[in-house]
C-alpha positions in Angstrom: 156.7 39.0 123.3 156.7 39.5 119.4 159.7 37.3 118.9 162.2 39.9 117.5 165.7 38.6 117.8 169.1 40.1 117.3 171.3 38.0 115.0 174.1 40.4 114.3 176.2 40.9 111.4 177.2 37.1 111.0 173.8 36.1 110.0 172.9 38.5 107.5 176.6 38.1 106.0 175.8 34.5 105.4 172.5 35.2 103.8 174.2 37.6 101.5 176.9 35.3 100.7 174.5 32.4 100.0 172.6 34.8 97.8 175.5 35.9 96.1 177.0 32.5 95.4 173.5 31.4 93.7 173.1 34.5 92.0 169.9 35.4 93.8 168.3 39.0 94.1 166.4 40.3 96.9 163.4 39.9 94.6 164.1 36.2 94.1 164.4 35.6 97.8 161.2 37.5 98.4 159.4 35.2 95.9 161.0 32.2 97.7 160.0 33.2 101.1 156.6 35.2 100.5 158.3 38.2 102.5 157.7 41.6 100.9 160.7 42.7 99.0 160.6 45.9 100.8 160.5 44.3 104.1 163.4 41.9 103.0 165.5 44.5 101.8 165.4 46.4 105.2 166.3 43.0 107.1 169.0 42.2 104.7 170.5 45.7 105.0 170.1 45.6 108.8 167.6 48.4 108.9 164.8 46.2 110.5 164.9 43.5 113.1 164.0 40.1 112.2 161.8 37.7 113.9 162.7 34.1 114.3 159.9 33.1 112.0 161.3 35.3 109.5 164.8 33.9 109.8 163.6 30.3 109.6 161.7 31.3 106.4 164.9 32.7 104.8 167.0 29.8 105.8 164.5 27.2 104.7 164.1 29.0 101.3 167.9 28.8 100.9 167.8 25.2 101.7 169.6 25.3 105.1 168.6 24.8 108.5 168.7 27.8 110.9 171.4 26.3 112.9 173.8 26.5 109.6 173.5 30.1 109.4 172.8 30.9 113.1 175.8 32.9 114.3 178.1 30.8 116.7 
């Protein structure tokens, strides 16, 4: 099992909202997470599935636990 998960729109909407509030670009988040900018763009635009590890990296880089941005 490769750990790909479906988080739905709510997860990525929260990520985009946090990025916007902080004035972060995808390039900024890429540098913060170590995730390739092209890959990150596809994830943020929901064109690529996300792994749990990647979701954790993104939430950690933004300073939140994954539970905060996990869809309820």
